[in-house]
C-alpha positions in Angstrom: -15.5 -4.0 5.5 -13.5 -6.0 8.1 -14.3 -7.5 11.3 -14.1 -4.9 13.7 -14.0 -2.0 11.1 -15.9 0.5 12.8 -14.7 4.2 11.7 -14.2 5.2 7.5 -11.4 7.2 6.1 -12.8 8.3 2.8 -9.5 9.7 1.1 -10.0 12.0 -1.8 -8.0 11.5 -5.2 -5.8 15.2 -4.2 -4.9 13.8 -1.1 -3.6 10.0 -2.1 -1.5 12.4 -4.7 -0.3 14.5 -1.3 -0.1 11.7 0.6 2.0 9.6 -2.3 4.0 12.5 -2.7 5.1 12.3 0.8 6.1 8.9 0.6 8.6 9.9 -2.3 9.5 12.2 -0.5 10.2 10.5 2.6 12.3 7.7 0.4 14.3 10.2 -1.5 17.8 9.6 -0.2 17.1 6.2 1.5 18.1 3.8 -0.8 18.9 3.7 -4.7 16.4 1.2 -6.0 16.7 -0.1 -9.1 12.8 -1.0 -9.7 9.6 -0.5 -8.1 7.4 -3.6 -7.3 4.0 -2.8 -7.0 1.8 -4.8 -5.3 -1.5 -5.0 -7.4 -4.0 -4.0 -7.5 -3.6 -1.1 -4.4 -0.3 -0.4 -4.6 -0.7 0.4 -8.7 -1.3 4.1 -8.4 1.2 4.8 -5.4 3.8 3.0 -7.1 3.3 5.1 -10.4 3.7 8.0 -8.6 6.3 7.3 -6.4 8.4 6.1 -9.6 7.7 9.3 -11.2 9.1 11.2 -8.4 11.9 8.8 -7.6 13.0 8.4 -11.8 12.6 4.6 -11.7 12.1 3.5 -14.9 11.5 -0.3 -14.3 8.0 -0.9 -12.6 7.6 -4.7 -11.8 3.7 -6.2 -10.3 3.2 -8.9 -7.6 -0.2 -10.1 -7.9 -1.1 -10.5 -4.2 -5.4 -11.5 -3.2 -6.4 -11.5 0.2 -9.8 -9.1 -0.2 -11.6 -11.5 -2.4 -15.2 -9.5 -1.9 -13.5 -5.7 -0.5 -15.1 -6.4 2.7 -13.4 -9.1 4.6 -9.7 -10.6 4.3 -9.4 -14.5 3.4 -6.3 -16.5 2.6 -3.6 -14.7 0.8 -3.4 -15.8 -3.1 -0.1 -14.8 -4.9 -1.5 -14.9 -8.5 1.6 -13.1 -10.1 5.0 -13.6 -9.4 8.1 -10.9 -9.6 10.2 -11.7 -12.1 13.2 -13.0 -11.6 15.4 -10.6 -14.1 13.9 -7.8 -11.5 14.8 -9.8 -7.7 18.3 -10.2 -9.2 19.0 -6.7 -9.8 20.0 -6.8 -6.0 21.9 -9.0 -6.8 19.1 -11.9 -6.2 18.2 -10.8 -2.6 16.1 -7.6 -3.8 17.9 -5.3 -2.3 17.7 -2.8 -5.1 13.6 -2.9 -4.9 11.1 -0.7 -3.8 8.1 -2.1 -3.0 5.0 -0.1 -3.0 1.3 -0.5 -1.8 -1.7 1.5 -0.9 -1.7 0.0 2.7 -0.1 -2.6 5.3 -3.8 -3.7 7.0 -2.9 -6.8 8.9 0.4 -7.6 7.8 -0.6 -10.6 5.7 0.1 -9.4 2.5 3.5 -7.4 3.3 4.5 -10.7 4.9 4.0 -13.1 1.6 5.7 -10.5 -0.3 8.9 -9.9 2.2 9.3 -13.7 2.4 9.4 -13.2 -2.0 11.8 -10.1 -1.3 13.5 -10.1 2.0 16.1 -7.4 1.4 13.5 -4.9 -0.4 12.3 -1.9 1.1 8.5 -2.0 1.7 7.0 0.8 1.5 2.9 1.7 2.2 1.2 5.5 1.9 -0.7 4.0 4.6 -0.5 1.8 8.1 -2.2 0.1 10.7 -0.9 -0.8 14.0 -0.9 -4.4 13.3 1.0 -4.4 9.6 3.3 -1.4 10.9 6.3 -4.0 11.7 6.2 -5.2 8.2 6.6 -2.1 6.3 10.0 -0.1 6.5 8.1 3.5 5.2 4.7 4.8 5.5 3.0 8.0 6.1 -0.5 8.3 7.6 -1.2 5.7 10.5 -4.9 4.8 10.6 -6.5 2.6 13.7 -7.1 -0.7 13.0 -10.9 -0.3 13.4 -10.9 2.6 10.5 -11.5 1.3 6.8 -10.1 3.6 4.5 -12.1 4.3 1.1 -9.9 4.8 -1.1 -11.0 7.0 -4.5 -10.7 4.3 -7.2 -12.9 2.8 -4.5 -15.6 5.5 -4.3 -17.6 7.6 -6.2 -19.2 11.2 -5.6 -21.9 10.7 -3.1 -23.4 12.6 0.6 -21.6 12.2 3.2 -23.7 11.9 6.9 -21.9 13.9 9.5 -20.0 11.7 12.0 -22.2 12.9 15.0 -25.5 11.9 15.2 -27.6 15.5 15.1 -28.2 16.2 19.0 -31.7 16.2 20.0 -33.8 19.6 20.1 
C-alpha cells in the first residue's frame, strides 16, 4: 500500500467491467484511434474492454514497472517499449494512439509513457488527484489516500465493516 494510503476501495469484476465500458462510452467519438497501447499490467483488462467496444484491432503494450512489491511505488522502469510501427500510425507522434491504464496514481508512470507518445490520448478507469493532470479521460476519481483493490488482485474473503462497532 502506498505511503499514506488509509482507505481501501475494493472493485469487483462486475464493477470494473461497467467502469471500463463507461470509459469506452466516454471515448467514443473523441478520436480516430488506430491502436490501443496498454500500460501493463494493470491496463491489460481495461484495454481489452475498450478495444472491443471501440472496434480497435491493434493492441500494443508498454511495460512499465513501478510497484515492485505491490505496496510501495519505487523507481519507474520501462521494461518493454512500444513498437515503432504503432508509433508511426499517427505520423510518428502517437496521435492515432489511445493509451489505456487502470489507474493514474501519482502520475509518474503516465509521465514516462507520455514522453514516449506525447500526442496520444491517455485514458484511465480511475484517477487520483496527483495524477489527474497527466490523463485526458477517466471515469472515477478517488482520494490520494485510497488504495484500490482490483479484482485480479483479490479473492473472496470477509470484509470488516468500515466503521468500528459502537460500545453498548
